[in-house]
KESEPA-835197 format. One record per residue (C-alpha): residue in three letters; x, y, z. Coordinates in pm, whole numbers, padded with zeros to 5 digits, always signed. Each point is the difference from the previous one (the first is absolute). Layout:
BEGIN
alaXYZ;...
//
This chain:
BEGIN
met+13689+10598+14011;arg-00054-00254-00254;gly-00265+00012-00274;ala-00195-00124-00216;val+00069+00156-00366;ala-00325-00006-00233;asp-00092+00101-00258;arg-00338-00133-00055;val-00267-00054+00249;asp-00251-00163-00016;val-00325+00165+00085;gly-00233-00249+00081;lys-00390+00098-00207;thr+00070+00298-00145;gly+00320-00095-00189;thr+00437-00024-00004;ala+00159+00393+00059;lys+00281+00032-00220;phe+00285+00223+00122;val+00316+00190-00188;asp+00180-00052+00281;ala+00099-00263+00173;leu-00158+00041+00356;gln+00257-00059+00336;leu-00281-00155+00263;ile+00022-00150+00313;asp-00085-00358-00049;leu-00256-00097+00370;arg-00048-00229-00112;gly+00042-00372+00139;asp+00291+00047+00225;gly+00126+00288-00109;pro-00194+00209+00339;leu+00221-00191+00221;arg+00343+00039-00174;ile-00043+00402+00006;gly-00152+00005+00415;ile-00418+00019-00097;pro-00122-00164+00241;ser-00338-00206-00208;asp-00275+00135+00182;val+00099+00327-00240;val+00011-00169-00271;arg-00322-00201+00021;gly-00136+00230+00312;arg-00368+00126-00015;thr+00101+00289+00136;gln+00196+00268-00144;pro+00232+00249+00138;leu+00265-00235+00061;ala-00025-00091-00337;gln+00003+00296-00084;lys+00266+00163+00182;trp+00257-00317-00173;ser-00168+00157-00359;met+00168+00407+00181;ala+00338-00139+00079;ile+00005-00240-00353;phe-00077+00277-00155;asp+00261+00278+00249;his+00292-00255-00057;pro+00271+00089-00255;ala-00024-00349-00213;gly-00268+00254-00161;ala-00264-00309-00121;asp-00316+00067-00212;gly-00195-00139+00223;ile-00075-00383+00149;ile-00191-00319-00099;tyr-00164-00141+00263;pro-00271-00355+00036;ser-00349+00102+00033;arg-00097-00009+00320;leu-00374-00138-00137;ser+00164-00238-00292;val+00344-00165+00075;ala+00009-00108-00346;gln-00017+00362-00107;val+00258+00285+00018;ala-00024+00394+00040;pro+00212+00221-00192;ser+00073+00352+00189;met+00169+00303-00185;trp+00144+00322+00122;gly+00132+00290-00143;gly-00045+00080-00439;trp-00151-00382-00022;cys-00340+00144+00219;
//
């Protein structure tokens, strides 16, 4: 799986989060989902069950990503990072 490495995430109006260590995030922006076989309705869909199944599959993957980064469903100009484990 390809991912994006982040050391700083813009969290919009509330500020910026800075991390001591770089995060390995699976990038679900642009053609990211297509490259790893995720259906387009998982990232842009209104219903959550299929997206939650994919999230668990990425979480359980041996690559050991720290989370995902995906486009906001409500605003294409915004991104939404989601981290797991010790980052939460």
